A tleap script that builds the chain and sets N, CA, C and O, in Angstrom:
source leaprc.protein.ff14SB
mol = sequence {
  NMET GLU ASN GLU LEU GLN ARG LEU LYS GLY
  LEU PHE GLY CYS GLY TRP ASN LEU SER ILE
  LEU TRP LEU PRO GLY GLY SER ASP CYS LEU
  ASP GLY GLU VAL ARG ASN ASP THR ILE ARG
  VAL TYR GLU GLY ASN PRO ASP LYS ALA ILE
  SER VAL LEU ARG HIE GLU PHE LEU ASP TYR
  LEU VAL CYS LYS ALA VAL LYS PRO TYR GLN
  ASP LEU ILE ASN VAL GLN ARG THR THR VAL
  ASN ALA VAL LEU LYS GLU LEU GLN GLU GLU
  ALA HIE LYS GLU LYS GLU ARG ILE VAL GLU
  LYS LEU LYS SER VAL LEU GLU ALA GLN GLU
  THR GLU SER ARG PHE GLU LEU SER GLY PRO
  ARG PHE PRO MET ARG VAL SER GLU ARG LYS
  HIE THR GLY LYS ARG LEU ARG GLU GLY GLY
  ARG CILE
}
set mol.1.N position { 14.376 33.566 62.621 }
set mol.1.CA position { 13.359 33.779 62.119 }
set mol.1.C position { 12.897 33.398 60.418 }
set mol.1.O position { 12.197 32.478 59.995 }
set mol.2.N position { 13.598 34.504 59.690 }
set mol.2.CA position { 13.456 33.715 58.226 }
set mol.2.C position { 14.336 32.963 58.045 }
set mol.2.O position { 14.292 32.487 56.910 }
set mol.3.N position { 15.416 32.498 58.844 }
set mol.3.CA position { 16.365 31.703 58.076 }
set mol.3.C position { 15.399 30.040 58.240 }
set mol.3.O position { 15.309 29.201 57.343 }
set mol.4.N position { 14.831 29.950 59.522 }
set mol.4.CA position { 13.837 28.857 59.715 }
set mol.4.C position { 12.852 28.807 58.704 }
set mol.4.O position { 12.439 27.813 58.106 }
set mol.5.N position { 12.511 30.025 58.577 }
set mol.5.CA position { 10.974 29.487 57.416 }
set mol.5.C position { 11.860 29.450 56.061 }
set mol.5.O position { 11.067 29.023 55.222 }
set mol.6.N position { 13.003 29.662 55.469 }
set mol.6.CA position { 13.772 29.413 54.253 }
set mol.6.C position { 13.652 27.669 54.668 }
set mol.6.O position { 12.804 26.864 54.283 }
set mol.7.N position { 14.701 27.475 55.487 }
set mol.7.CA position { 14.468 25.685 55.755 }
set mol.7.C position { 13.331 25.100 55.137 }
set mol.7.O position { 13.152 24.663 54.000 }
set mol.8.N position { 12.507 25.200 56.266 }
set mol.8.CA position { 10.908 25.331 55.989 }
set mol.8.C position { 10.588 24.587 54.285 }
set mol.8.O position { 10.323 23.470 53.839 }
set mol.9.N position { 10.779 25.807 53.811 }
set mol.9.CA position { 10.096 26.222 52.635 }
set mol.9.C position { 11.095 25.121 51.583 }
set mol.9.O position { 10.688 24.923 50.439 }
set mol.10.N position { 12.289 24.501 52.017 }
set mol.10.CA position { 13.106 23.593 51.032 }
set mol.10.C position { 12.963 22.337 51.625 }
set mol.10.O position { 13.245 21.287 51.047 }
set mol.11.N position { 12.426 22.436 53.044 }
set mol.11.CA position { 12.440 20.876 53.297 }
set mol.11.C position { 11.426 20.468 52.756 }
set mol.11.O position { 11.549 19.483 52.028 }
set mol.12.N position { 10.292 20.986 52.900 }
set mol.12.CA position { 8.584 20.735 52.288 }
set mol.12.C position { 8.765 21.175 50.867 }
set mol.12.O position { 7.825 20.776 50.179 }
set mol.13.N position { 9.548 21.781 50.273 }
set mol.13.CA position { 9.428 21.859 48.521 }
set mol.13.C position { 8.055 23.027 48.641 }
set mol.13.O position { 7.521 23.060 47.532 }
set mol.14.N position { 7.453 23.822 49.469 }
set mol.14.CA position { 6.595 24.358 49.020 }
set mol.14.C position { 6.367 25.712 49.559 }
set mol.14.O position { 7.416 26.351 49.474 }
set mol.15.N position { 5.408 26.402 50.081 }
set mol.15.CA position { 5.055 28.010 50.567 }
set mol.15.C position { 6.166 28.900 50.393 }
set mol.15.O position { 6.697 29.676 51.187 }
set mol.16.N position { 6.509 28.521 48.702 }
set mol.16.CA position { 7.453 29.737 48.482 }
set mol.16.C position { 7.011 31.199 48.855 }
set mol.16.O position { 7.744 32.079 49.307 }
set mol.17.N position { 5.872 31.272 48.618 }
set mol.17.CA position { 5.124 32.934 48.790 }
set mol.17.C position { 4.619 33.305 49.906 }
set mol.17.O position { 3.834 34.233 50.100 }
set mol.18.N position { 5.122 32.490 50.741 }
set mol.18.CA position { 5.168 32.755 52.662 }
set mol.18.C position { 5.981 33.946 52.496 }
set mol.18.O position { 6.616 34.334 51.515 }
set mol.19.N position { 5.814 34.516 53.812 }
set mol.19.CA position { 6.966 35.541 54.584 }
set mol.19.C position { 6.715 35.524 55.957 }
set mol.19.O position { 5.645 35.021 56.302 }
set mol.20.N position { 7.651 36.070 57.038 }
set mol.20.CA position { 7.283 35.760 57.964 }
set mol.20.C position { 7.592 37.029 58.873 }
set mol.20.O position { 8.706 37.553 58.880 }
set mol.21.N position { 6.628 37.439 59.566 }
set mol.21.CA position { 6.381 38.749 60.339 }
set mol.21.C position { 6.528 38.462 62.095 }
set mol.21.O position { 5.501 38.202 62.721 }
set mol.22.N position { 7.946 38.536 62.855 }
set mol.22.CA position { 7.425 38.722 64.306 }
set mol.22.C position { 6.991 39.810 64.880 }
set mol.22.O position { 7.497 40.930 64.820 }
set mol.23.N position { 5.947 39.443 65.499 }
set mol.23.CA position { 5.183 40.801 66.257 }
set mol.23.C position { 5.017 40.221 67.805 }
set mol.23.O position { 4.024 39.593 68.171 }
set mol.24.N position { 6.169 40.538 68.665 }
set mol.24.CA position { 6.251 39.981 69.973 }
set mol.24.C position { 4.790 40.411 70.677 }
set mol.24.O position { 4.508 41.586 70.445 }
set mol.25.N position { 4.296 40.051 71.085 }
set mol.25.CA position { 3.140 39.995 72.094 }
set mol.25.C position { 2.021 41.149 71.524 }
set mol.25.O position { 1.635 42.146 72.135 }
set mol.26.N position { 1.511 40.569 69.777 }
set mol.26.CA position { 0.690 41.297 69.106 }
set mol.26.C position { -0.489 41.027 69.203 }
set mol.26.O position { -1.465 41.416 68.563 }
set mol.27.N position { -0.315 39.938 70.514 }
set mol.27.CA position { -1.963 39.196 70.448 }
set mol.27.C position { -2.426 38.832 71.764 }
set mol.27.O position { -1.608 38.213 72.445 }
set mol.28.N position { -3.403 39.042 72.209 }
set mol.28.CA position { -3.424 38.246 73.811 }
set mol.28.C position { -4.084 36.813 73.422 }
set mol.28.O position { -4.319 35.983 74.300 }
set mol.29.N position { -4.322 36.612 72.278 }
set mol.29.CA position { -5.212 35.402 72.501 }
set mol.29.C position { -4.638 34.453 71.392 }
set mol.29.O position { -4.969 33.274 71.274 }
set mol.30.N position { -3.872 35.012 70.714 }
set mol.30.CA position { -3.197 33.967 69.560 }
set mol.30.C position { -1.455 34.083 69.408 }
set mol.30.O position { -0.883 35.173 69.399 }
set mol.31.N position { -0.747 32.776 69.294 }
set mol.31.CA position { 0.344 32.605 69.185 }
set mol.31.C position { 1.186 32.777 68.060 }
set mol.31.O position { 2.415 32.794 67.999 }
set mol.32.N position { 0.108 32.932 66.960 }
set mol.32.CA position { 0.707 32.834 65.524 }
set mol.32.C position { -0.457 32.437 64.682 }
set mol.32.O position { -1.142 31.590 65.257 }
set mol.33.N position { -0.925 32.791 63.446 }
set mol.33.CA position { -1.517 32.880 62.397 }
set mol.33.C position { -1.000 33.331 60.793 }
set mol.33.O position { -0.348 34.359 60.610 }
set mol.34.N position { -1.304 32.615 59.934 }
set mol.34.CA position { -1.111 32.856 58.728 }
set mol.34.C position { -2.209 33.858 58.158 }
set mol.34.O position { -3.401 33.595 58.319 }
set mol.35.N position { -1.744 35.168 57.398 }
set mol.35.CA position { -2.914 36.429 56.879 }
set mol.35.C position { -2.299 36.655 55.725 }
set mol.35.O position { -1.121 37.011 55.755 }
set mol.36.N position { -2.889 36.513 54.647 }
set mol.36.CA position { -2.635 37.151 53.473 }
set mol.36.C position { -1.036 36.279 53.147 }
set mol.36.O position { -0.144 37.121 53.049 }
set mol.37.N position { -0.638 35.195 53.012 }
set mol.37.CA position { 0.383 34.277 52.732 }
set mol.37.C position { 1.832 35.082 53.724 }
set mol.37.O position { 3.047 35.160 53.543 }
set mol.38.N position { 0.942 35.528 54.710 }
set mol.38.CA position { 2.029 36.026 55.859 }
set mol.38.C position { 2.294 35.470 57.509 }
set mol.38.O position { 1.471 35.758 58.378 }
set mol.39.N position { 2.900 35.066 57.665 }
set mol.39.CA position { 3.107 33.877 58.810 }
set mol.39.C position { 3.350 34.934 59.915 }
set mol.39.O position { 4.495 35.387 59.901 }
set mol.40.N position { 2.556 35.409 60.835 }
set mol.40.CA position { 2.419 36.156 62.287 }
set mol.40.C position { 2.621 35.675 63.217 }
set mol.40.O position { 1.996 34.638 63.440 }
set mol.41.N position { 3.486 36.117 64.129 }
set mol.41.CA position { 4.367 34.991 65.099 }
set mol.41.C position { 3.903 36.070 66.049 }
set mol.41.O position { 3.959 37.126 65.419 }
set mol.42.N position { 3.469 36.287 67.283 }
set mol.42.CA position { 3.066 36.875 68.407 }
set mol.42.C position { 4.100 36.219 69.705 }
set mol.42.O position { 4.169 36.985 70.666 }
set mol.43.N position { 4.425 35.691 69.763 }
set mol.43.CA position { 5.298 34.635 70.745 }
set mol.43.C position { 6.086 35.741 71.251 }
set mol.43.O position { 6.174 36.564 70.340 }
set mol.44.N position { 6.604 36.076 72.126 }
set mol.44.CA position { 7.635 36.961 72.215 }
set mol.44.C position { 8.935 36.070 72.569 }
set mol.44.O position { 10.049 36.364 72.135 }
set mol.45.N position { 8.730 35.138 73.261 }
set mol.45.CA position { 9.928 34.105 73.206 }
set mol.45.C position { 10.761 33.632 72.211 }
set mol.45.O position { 10.218 32.593 71.837 }
set mol.46.N position { 11.978 33.836 71.436 }
set mol.46.CA position { 12.231 33.251 70.599 }
set mol.46.C position { 12.586 31.747 70.113 }
set mol.46.O position { 12.673 31.506 68.909 }
set mol.47.N position { 12.748 30.936 70.904 }
set mol.47.CA position { 12.730 29.943 71.094 }
set mol.47.C position { 10.905 29.182 70.674 }
set mol.47.O position { 10.560 28.441 69.754 }
set mol.48.N position { 10.201 29.722 71.686 }
set mol.48.CA position { 9.091 29.525 71.321 }
set mol.48.C position { 8.405 29.605 69.827 }
set mol.48.O position { 7.738 28.859 69.110 }
set mol.49.N position { 8.859 30.712 69.777 }
set mol.49.CA position { 8.399 31.439 68.625 }
set mol.49.C position { 9.012 31.023 67.119 }
set mol.49.O position { 8.667 31.499 66.038 }
set mol.50.N position { 9.814 30.206 67.320 }
set mol.50.CA position { 10.175 29.460 66.385 }
set mol.50.C position { 9.270 28.499 66.040 }
set mol.50.O position { 8.853 28.274 64.903 }
set mol.51.N position { 8.932 27.854 67.204 }
set mol.51.CA position { 8.088 26.705 67.681 }
set mol.51.C position { 6.455 27.200 66.995 }
set mol.51.O position { 5.769 26.256 66.603 }
set mol.52.N position { 5.993 28.279 66.887 }
set mol.52.CA position { 5.192 28.695 66.437 }
set mol.52.C position { 5.025 28.950 65.116 }
set mol.52.O position { 3.953 29.046 64.519 }
set mol.53.N position { 6.130 29.057 64.677 }
set mol.53.CA position { 6.232 29.319 63.259 }
set mol.53.C position { 6.173 27.989 62.235 }
set mol.53.O position { 5.695 27.855 61.109 }
set mol.54.N position { 6.660 27.350 62.858 }
set mol.54.CA position { 6.699 25.677 62.337 }
set mol.54.C position { 4.990 25.344 62.494 }
set mol.54.O position { 4.240 25.251 61.523 }
set mol.55.N position { 4.558 25.189 63.945 }
set mol.55.CA position { 3.457 25.315 63.545 }
set mol.55.C position { 2.472 25.716 62.564 }
set mol.55.O position { 1.892 24.920 61.826 }
set mol.56.N position { 2.279 27.092 62.572 }
set mol.56.CA position { 1.490 28.112 61.871 }
set mol.56.C position { 2.067 27.672 60.081 }
set mol.56.O position { 1.132 27.551 59.290 }
set mol.57.N position { 3.636 27.430 59.439 }
set mol.57.CA position { 3.471 26.534 58.653 }
set mol.57.C position { 2.730 25.225 58.193 }
set mol.57.O position { 1.743 25.144 57.462 }
set mol.58.N position { 3.352 24.352 58.720 }
set mol.58.CA position { 2.601 23.061 58.563 }
set mol.58.C position { 0.961 23.365 58.740 }
set mol.58.O position { 0.286 22.999 57.777 }
set mol.59.N position { 0.399 23.849 59.602 }
set mol.59.CA position { -0.809 24.513 59.370 }
set mol.59.C position { -1.411 24.817 58.032 }
set mol.59.O position { -2.329 24.309 57.388 }
set mol.60.N position { -0.317 26.146 57.760 }
set mol.60.CA position { -0.951 26.352 56.550 }
set mol.60.C position { -1.119 25.358 55.135 }
set mol.60.O position { -2.044 25.397 54.323 }
set mol.61.N position { 0.002 24.524 55.126 }
set mol.61.CA position { 0.432 23.564 54.171 }
set mol.61.C position { -0.714 22.601 54.193 }
set mol.61.O position { -0.816 21.800 53.264 }
set mol.62.N position { -1.530 22.606 55.105 }
set mol.62.CA position { -2.364 21.376 55.627 }
set mol.62.C position { -3.844 21.758 54.982 }
set mol.62.O position { -4.616 21.175 54.220 }
set mol.63.N position { -3.851 23.363 55.849 }
set mol.63.CA position { -5.470 23.924 55.227 }
set mol.63.C position { -5.003 24.337 53.371 }
set mol.63.O position { -6.009 24.654 52.736 }
set mol.64.N position { -4.008 24.354 52.732 }
set mol.64.CA position { -3.843 24.517 51.600 }
set mol.64.C position { -4.205 23.355 50.602 }
set mol.64.O position { -4.601 23.463 49.441 }
set mol.65.N position { -3.921 21.973 51.496 }
set mol.65.CA position { -4.429 21.066 50.535 }
set mol.65.C position { -6.310 20.571 51.003 }
set mol.65.O position { -6.909 19.699 50.374 }
set mol.66.N position { -6.811 21.189 51.943 }
set mol.66.CA position { -7.655 20.814 52.039 }
set mol.66.C position { -8.941 21.505 51.576 }
set mol.66.O position { -10.116 21.164 51.438 }
set mol.67.N position { -8.030 22.918 51.346 }
set mol.67.CA position { -9.266 24.126 50.687 }
set mol.67.C position { -10.240 23.238 49.438 }
set mol.67.O position { -11.434 22.950 49.513 }
set mol.68.N position { -9.471 23.002 48.544 }
set mol.68.CA position { -10.697 22.919 47.100 }
set mol.68.C position { -11.326 21.892 47.892 }
set mol.68.O position { -11.871 22.944 47.554 }
set mol.69.N position { -11.949 20.774 48.730 }
set mol.69.CA position { -12.329 20.243 48.500 }
set mol.69.C position { -13.544 21.005 50.184 }
set mol.69.O position { -14.727 20.687 50.309 }
set mol.70.N position { -12.962 21.747 50.957 }
set mol.70.CA position { -13.869 22.960 51.817 }
set mol.70.C position { -14.771 23.934 50.687 }
set mol.70.O position { -15.943 24.301 50.780 }
set mol.71.N position { -13.895 24.169 49.734 }
set mol.71.CA position { -14.777 24.697 48.838 }
set mol.71.C position { -15.794 23.825 48.198 }
set mol.71.O position { -16.969 24.144 48.016 }
set mol.72.N position { -15.362 22.942 47.943 }
set mol.72.CA position { -16.617 21.661 47.220 }
set mol.72.C position { -17.361 21.795 48.427 }
set mol.72.O position { -18.045 22.813 48.312 }
set mol.73.N position { -17.533 21.309 49.414 }
set mol.73.CA position { -18.477 21.339 50.394 }
set mol.73.C position { -19.178 22.577 50.889 }
set mol.73.O position { -20.245 22.410 51.480 }
set mol.74.N position { -18.677 23.900 50.710 }
set mol.74.CA position { -19.378 24.870 50.587 }
set mol.74.C position { -20.240 25.298 49.446 }
set mol.74.O position { -20.940 26.308 49.518 }
set mol.75.N position { -20.179 24.384 48.193 }
set mol.75.CA position { -20.821 24.765 47.341 }
set mol.75.C position { -22.002 23.890 47.210 }
set mol.75.O position { -22.980 24.123 46.500 }
set mol.76.N position { -21.789 22.700 48.081 }
set mol.76.CA position { -23.188 21.774 48.153 }
set mol.76.C position { -23.649 22.235 49.345 }
set mol.76.O position { -24.613 21.592 49.760 }
set mol.77.N position { -23.250 23.226 50.109 }
set mol.77.CA position { -24.017 23.242 51.336 }
set mol.77.C position { -24.774 24.505 50.411 }
set mol.77.O position { -25.971 24.314 50.200 }
set mol.78.N position { -24.471 25.150 50.124 }
set mol.78.CA position { -24.686 26.328 49.567 }
set mol.78.C position { -26.492 25.580 48.754 }
set mol.78.O position { -27.622 25.777 49.202 }
set mol.79.N position { -26.117 24.801 47.579 }
set mol.79.CA position { -27.113 24.484 46.985 }
set mol.79.C position { -28.209 23.469 48.306 }
set mol.79.O position { -29.435 23.566 48.253 }
set mol.80.N position { -27.686 22.790 49.118 }
set mol.80.CA position { -28.677 22.152 49.677 }
set mol.80.C position { -29.439 22.744 50.388 }
set mol.80.O position { -30.576 22.288 50.509 }
set mol.81.N position { -29.039 24.019 51.128 }
set mol.81.CA position { -29.751 24.604 51.518 }
set mol.81.C position { -30.600 25.346 50.937 }
set mol.81.O position { -31.736 25.452 51.397 }
set mol.82.N position { -30.187 26.041 49.747 }
set mol.82.CA position { -31.530 26.534 48.865 }
set mol.82.C position { -32.478 25.237 48.500 }
set mol.82.O position { -33.552 25.649 48.061 }
set mol.83.N position { -32.429 24.025 48.537 }
set mol.83.CA position { -33.080 23.006 47.570 }
set mol.83.C position { -34.269 23.618 49.399 }
set mol.83.O position { -35.226 24.391 49.362 }
set mol.84.N position { -33.664 22.875 50.778 }
set mol.84.CA position { -34.270 22.700 51.512 }
set mol.84.C position { -34.952 24.090 51.681 }
set mol.84.O position { -35.906 23.910 52.439 }
set mol.85.N position { -34.895 25.143 51.381 }
set mol.85.CA position { -35.613 26.698 51.844 }
set mol.85.C position { -36.712 26.190 51.002 }
set mol.85.O position { -37.854 26.033 51.434 }
set mol.86.N position { -36.276 25.888 49.560 }
set mol.86.CA position { -37.586 25.445 48.487 }
set mol.86.C position { -38.242 24.713 49.524 }
set mol.86.O position { -39.079 25.233 50.262 }
set mol.87.N position { -37.871 23.475 49.601 }
set mol.87.CA position { -38.685 22.166 49.826 }
set mol.87.C position { -39.562 23.158 51.386 }
set mol.87.O position { -40.787 23.053 51.322 }
set mol.88.N position { -39.100 23.934 52.520 }
set mol.88.CA position { -39.974 23.918 53.557 }
set mol.88.C position { -40.829 25.311 52.853 }
set mol.88.O position { -42.038 25.148 53.019 }
set mol.89.N position { -40.530 26.557 52.156 }
set mol.89.CA position { -41.744 27.038 51.847 }
set mol.89.C position { -42.738 26.030 51.023 }
set mol.89.O position { -43.964 26.012 51.131 }
set mol.90.N position { -42.102 25.365 50.347 }
set mol.90.CA position { -43.411 23.999 49.884 }
set mol.90.C position { -44.433 23.565 50.637 }
set mol.90.O position { -45.606 23.447 50.285 }
set mol.91.N position { -43.704 23.205 52.241 }
set mol.91.CA position { -44.460 22.406 52.669 }
set mol.91.C position { -45.296 23.217 53.790 }
set mol.91.O position { -46.233 22.756 54.441 }
set mol.92.N position { -44.751 24.544 53.879 }
set mol.92.CA position { -45.468 25.483 54.634 }
set mol.92.C position { -46.474 26.038 53.899 }
set mol.92.O position { -47.350 26.584 54.570 }
set mol.93.N position { -46.604 26.057 52.684 }
set mol.93.CA position { -47.849 26.459 51.762 }
set mol.93.C position { -48.871 25.235 51.461 }
set mol.93.O position { -49.997 25.257 50.965 }
set mol.94.N position { -47.992 24.042 51.988 }
set mol.94.CA position { -49.204 22.771 52.100 }
set mol.94.C position { -49.954 23.051 53.232 }
set mol.94.O position { -51.058 23.564 53.050 }
set mol.95.N position { -49.460 22.743 54.740 }
set mol.95.CA position { -49.825 23.087 55.584 }
set mol.95.C position { -51.109 24.312 56.097 }
set mol.95.O position { -52.189 24.264 56.687 }
set mol.96.N position { -50.396 25.179 55.584 }
set mol.96.CA position { -51.659 26.452 55.116 }
set mol.96.C position { -52.778 26.071 54.534 }
set mol.96.O position { -53.875 26.341 55.023 }
set mol.97.N position { -52.661 25.546 53.668 }
set mol.97.CA position { -53.662 24.838 52.921 }
set mol.97.C position { -54.549 24.130 53.159 }
set mol.97.O position { -55.719 24.338 52.838 }
set mol.98.N position { -53.994 22.881 53.953 }
set mol.98.CA position { -54.519 22.358 54.762 }
set mol.98.C position { -55.466 23.266 55.960 }
set mol.98.O position { -56.663 23.504 55.801 }
set mol.99.N position { -54.826 23.616 56.921 }
set mol.99.CA position { -55.456 24.318 57.870 }
set mol.99.C position { -56.359 25.361 57.273 }
set mol.99.O position { -57.293 25.574 58.046 }
set mol.100.N position { -56.407 25.911 56.449 }
set mol.100.CA position { -57.682 26.673 55.628 }
set mol.100.C position { -58.549 25.327 55.334 }
set mol.100.O position { -59.764 25.389 55.517 }
set mol.101.N position { -58.063 24.322 54.960 }
set mol.101.CA position { -59.496 23.568 54.549 }
set mol.101.C position { -60.124 23.289 55.593 }
set mol.101.O position { -61.332 23.515 55.675 }
set mol.102.N position { -59.308 22.659 56.743 }
set mol.102.CA position { -59.992 22.327 57.999 }
set mol.102.C position { -60.705 23.160 58.781 }
set mol.102.O position { -61.591 22.853 59.579 }
set mol.103.N position { -60.231 24.355 58.486 }
set mol.103.CA position { -61.112 25.805 59.736 }
set mol.103.C position { -62.248 26.064 58.643 }
set mol.103.O position { -63.227 26.727 58.988 }
set mol.104.N position { -62.171 25.632 57.501 }
set mol.104.CA position { -63.753 25.704 56.802 }
set mol.104.C position { -64.718 24.717 57.316 }
set mol.104.O position { -65.742 24.938 57.962 }
set mol.105.N position { -64.194 23.513 56.897 }
set mol.105.CA position { -65.022 22.361 57.622 }
set mol.105.C position { -65.420 22.408 58.914 }
set mol.105.O position { -66.389 21.704 59.197 }
set mol.106.N position { -64.670 23.388 60.215 }
set mol.106.CA position { -64.774 23.293 61.140 }
set mol.106.C position { -66.185 24.527 61.376 }
set mol.106.O position { -67.060 24.539 62.242 }
set mol.107.N position { -65.990 25.259 60.479 }
set mol.107.CA position { -66.718 26.593 60.778 }
set mol.107.C position { -67.795 26.318 59.829 }
set mol.107.O position { -68.707 26.985 60.317 }
set mol.108.N position { -68.273 25.756 58.775 }
set mol.108.CA position { -69.282 24.879 58.206 }
set mol.108.C position { -69.968 23.510 59.830 }
set mol.108.O position { -71.118 23.508 60.270 }
set mol.109.N position { -69.280 22.956 60.120 }
set mol.109.CA position { -70.158 22.290 61.445 }
set mol.109.C position { -70.548 23.107 62.032 }
set mol.109.O position { -71.743 23.023 62.317 }
set mol.110.N position { -69.808 24.279 62.509 }
set mol.110.CA position { -70.271 25.286 63.575 }
set mol.110.C position { -71.781 25.782 63.244 }
set mol.110.O position { -72.807 25.846 63.921 }
set mol.111.N position { -71.404 26.162 61.670 }
set mol.111.CA position { -72.834 26.780 61.556 }
set mol.111.C position { -73.857 25.676 61.449 }
set mol.111.O position { -74.988 25.976 61.830 }
set mol.112.N position { -73.691 24.638 61.067 }
set mol.112.CA position { -74.914 23.823 61.107 }
set mol.112.C position { -75.589 23.227 62.502 }
set mol.112.O position { -76.698 22.700 62.587 }
set mol.113.N position { -74.548 23.466 63.674 }
set mol.113.CA position { -74.874 23.303 64.931 }
set mol.113.C position { -75.657 24.826 65.301 }
set mol.113.O position { -76.730 24.577 65.851 }
set mol.114.N position { -75.494 25.882 65.199 }
set mol.114.CA position { -76.153 27.222 65.401 }
set mol.114.C position { -77.731 26.627 64.624 }
set mol.114.O position { -78.845 26.570 65.145 }
set mol.115.N position { -77.331 26.258 63.296 }
set mol.115.CA position { -78.848 26.158 62.808 }
set mol.115.C position { -79.650 25.133 63.647 }
set mol.115.O position { -80.814 25.511 63.777 }
set mol.116.N position { -79.322 23.646 64.416 }
set mol.116.CA position { -79.732 22.948 64.948 }
set mol.116.C position { -80.570 23.618 66.264 }
set mol.116.O position { -81.799 23.596 66.329 }
set mol.117.N position { -79.731 24.193 67.255 }
set mol.117.CA position { -80.508 25.074 68.350 }
set mol.117.C position { -81.227 25.937 67.629 }
set mol.117.O position { -82.043 26.486 68.369 }
set mol.118.N position { -81.292 26.260 66.671 }
set mol.118.CA position { -82.270 27.656 66.359 }
set mol.118.C position { -83.712 27.049 66.356 }
set mol.118.O position { -84.706 27.702 66.674 }
set mol.119.N position { -83.731 25.804 65.986 }
set mol.119.CA position { -84.671 24.968 65.722 }
set mol.119.C position { -85.222 24.487 64.105 }
set mol.119.O position { -84.246 24.538 63.357 }
set mol.120.N position { -86.073 24.185 63.596 }
set mol.120.CA position { -86.292 23.795 62.037 }
set mol.120.C position { -86.609 24.219 61.299 }
set mol.120.O position { -87.652 24.813 61.575 }
set mol.121.N position { -86.124 24.401 59.625 }
set mol.121.CA position { -86.261 25.351 59.060 }
set mol.121.C position { -87.723 25.485 58.397 }
set mol.121.O position { -88.070 26.494 57.782 }
set mol.122.N position { -88.667 24.179 58.619 }
set mol.122.CA position { -89.784 24.485 57.892 }
set mol.122.C position { -91.025 23.947 59.549 }
set mol.122.O position { -90.718 23.081 60.368 }
set mol.123.N position { -92.088 24.624 59.567 }
set mol.123.CA position { -92.652 23.880 60.631 }
set mol.123.C position { -93.615 22.955 60.527 }
set mol.123.O position { -94.518 22.974 59.691 }
set mol.124.N position { -93.458 22.213 61.288 }
set mol.124.CA position { -93.883 21.322 61.818 }
set mol.124.C position { -95.014 20.923 62.673 }
set mol.124.O position { -95.273 21.608 63.663 }
set mol.125.N position { -95.981 19.479 62.276 }
set mol.125.CA position { -97.157 19.246 62.733 }
set mol.125.C position { -96.741 19.437 64.271 }
set mol.125.O position { -95.594 19.611 64.683 }
set mol.126.N position { -97.838 19.372 64.979 }
set mol.126.CA position { -97.837 19.069 66.511 }
set mol.126.C position { -97.593 17.382 66.436 }
set mol.126.O position { -96.521 17.002 66.907 }
set mol.127.N position { -98.154 16.744 66.094 }
set mol.127.CA position { -98.401 15.484 65.922 }
set mol.127.C position { -96.703 14.820 65.328 }
set mol.127.O position { -96.529 13.679 65.754 }
set mol.128.N position { -95.910 15.174 64.750 }
set mol.128.CA position { -94.328 15.123 64.334 }
set mol.128.C position { -93.185 15.499 65.163 }
set mol.128.O position { -91.986 15.382 64.909 }
set mol.129.N position { -93.940 16.117 66.514 }
set mol.129.CA position { -92.928 16.691 67.216 }
set mol.129.C position { -93.023 15.811 68.455 }
set mol.129.O position { -94.098 15.365 68.855 }
set mol.130.N position { -91.652 15.540 69.148 }
set mol.130.CA position { -91.086 14.588 69.885 }
set mol.130.C position { -91.328 15.150 71.184 }
set mol.130.O position { -90.670 16.152 71.462 }
set mol.131.N position { -92.346 14.596 72.254 }
set mol.131.CA position { -92.205 14.982 73.428 }
set mol.131.C position { -92.070 14.401 74.452 }
set mol.131.O position { -92.937 13.875 75.150 }
set mol.132.N position { -90.548 14.485 74.661 }
set mol.132.CA position { -89.889 13.694 75.649 }
set mol.132.C position { -89.305 14.674 76.686 }
set mol.132.O position { -89.104 15.888 76.698 }
set mol.133.N position { -89.083 13.506 77.685 }
set mol.133.CA position { -88.882 14.536 78.842 }
set mol.133.C position { -90.785 14.917 79.743 }
set mol.133.O position { -90.838 15.385 80.880 }
set mol.134.N position { -92.120 14.572 78.892 }
set mol.134.CA position { -93.179 14.848 79.144 }
set mol.134.C position { -93.680 13.529 79.955 }
set mol.134.O position { -93.047 12.557 79.542 }
set mol.135.N position { -94.552 13.195 80.912 }
set mol.135.CA position { -95.187 12.032 80.996 }
set mol.135.C position { -96.855 11.522 80.483 }
set mol.135.O position { -97.859 12.231 80.405 }
set mol.136.N position { -96.776 10.750 80.327 }
set mol.136.CA position { -98.130 10.452 79.049 }
set mol.136.C position { -99.529 10.737 80.497 }
set mol.136.O position { -99.589 10.279 81.638 }
set mol.137.N position { -100.225 11.444 79.925 }
set mol.137.CA position { -101.747 11.075 80.690 }
set mol.137.C position { -102.480 9.680 80.335 }
set mol.137.O position { -102.287 9.135 79.248 }
set mol.138.N position { -103.161 9.246 81.122 }
set mol.138.CA position { -104.113 7.825 81.107 }
set mol.138.C position { -104.390 8.288 79.603 }
set mol.138.O position { -104.416 9.481 79.301 }
set mol.139.N position { -104.549 7.488 78.888 }
set mol.139.CA position { -105.560 7.419 77.422 }
set mol.139.C position { -104.584 7.679 76.452 }
set mol.139.O position { -104.914 7.851 75.279 }
set mol.140.N position { -102.739 7.754 77.028 }
set mol.140.CA position { -101.844 8.455 76.091 }
set mol.140.C position { -101.894 9.505 74.958 }
set mol.140.O position { -101.531 9.489 73.782 }
set mol.141.N position { -102.568 10.558 75.874 }
set mol.141.CA position { -102.553 11.911 75.745 }
set mol.141.C position { -101.491 13.097 76.676 }
set mol.141.O position { -101.370 13.283 77.886 }
set mol.142.N position { -100.990 13.593 75.761 }
set mol.142.CA position { -99.924 14.511 76.765 }
set mol.142.C position { -101.148 15.575 77.873 }
set mol.142.O position { -100.700 16.354 78.715 }
savepdb mol mol.pdb
quit
């Protein structure tokens, strides 16, 4: 395993900081992983373990190449999330302001309706009242 890791380092000219640790059966769900510059291989079969070492070495190189972009994307994501949060808070405040205004209009209308049901504010002369629903007597009087 160590010889294969040295061969891979020489072939690709990088990964010099990597070391290998073979832990057969060390994981139920992983064949291998890179943790803290150490390639950990859990595969028990020596031939398959070499294949896992190669896979993890190449995965390390690819991840190392894209890491600066991932870091940039994470910074952008954090910035965008902060802006979105601020916009959501502003939209919520505006929505609440509008809802309260609409509620006050509705309550004012309700107050006016109650006033109309309770009758006029000022006394009216009998002649000004409407006599709907009553039949007129002969001669035009009720």
